N, C-alpha and C positions, 0 to 999 in steps of 0.2 A: 106052774113053777112056784108061785107064791104059797100054794098049799104044802109043797115039799119043804120050803124054807120055814114055814111055820111049825112043821113037825119034826124036823131033823136037826141034828147037831152037825156043825161044820168046824173043821180046823182052819180052813182058809176059804175065802170067797174071792175069786178072780173076776173082776168086772171090766169089760171093754169100756174105754172112755166114751165112745160114741156108739149108740145103738139106734136101729131104726124104730120108728113108732114113738109112742108117748114116753117111754121109760128111758131115762138117762142114768148114767152111773150115779150121779148126785141124787137123783130121785130115789133110786133103789137104796142107796146108803141112808137117806133120811127116813125111808119106809122102814128099813131094818131097825133104825135107831128108835123109832116110835113103836113098832109092833113086836120087835125081838130085841129089847134093850140089851146091850152088850155085845150082840152078834156083829154089829157094825165095826167093831174093833178088828175083826178078822178080814176086812175087805182090803184087797190090793187091786189097784187100777192098772190096766195095761192098754196100750193102744199106739197106733202110729202117730197120734197127736198128743201123747203123754207130755210133751213139752209145751203145749199150748198154754199161754199165760192164764186163761180162765181155769183150765183144768189144774195148772200148777197152784193157783190161788186156792181153789177148793181143796186140793190135796194138802197144802200147807195149813190152812185154817182147821181142817178136820184131822190132821196128822195121819193121813192116808198115804202109804207108800205107792209110788207110781213106777211102772216098768215100761220103757219105750220098746215098741216093736221095731225091727225084728229082734227077738231074743232067742237064745239057745235054751234047750231044756236045762242045762246046768245053771244058766242065769236065772231061770224061773225057780228052780229048786233053791238056789242060794237066796233069792229074794224072799221066798216063803219061809225058809229056815231063819233068816235074819229077822224077819218080822215076828215070827212066833217066839224067838228067843227074847226079843225086846218086850213082847207082851208078858212073858214069863218073868222077866226081871222086874217089870213094873209091878206085877202081882205080888212077887215075893218081897219087894221093898215096901209095898203098901201094907202087908200083913205084919210088919215089924212093929 
């Protein structure tokens, strides 16, 4: 998976808040920030524990949107669309 992340372009990266094994959403986020600078901006967290205070703190500090499960396909599409629009607006205002 990391090899694919290093070679591909992504419009959005949906990360589950909790994952088995060594990798957490936060660890992947910081790995992206170090190894693929700028790509971390496309991360959206999702999970049944998205309202957990620790996850909320991480999301707020890093300005990562979080989507609580269960969510509908429409809610997912809306969350991705809103996030991408906010990234575009930040990019266009930074270029002025």
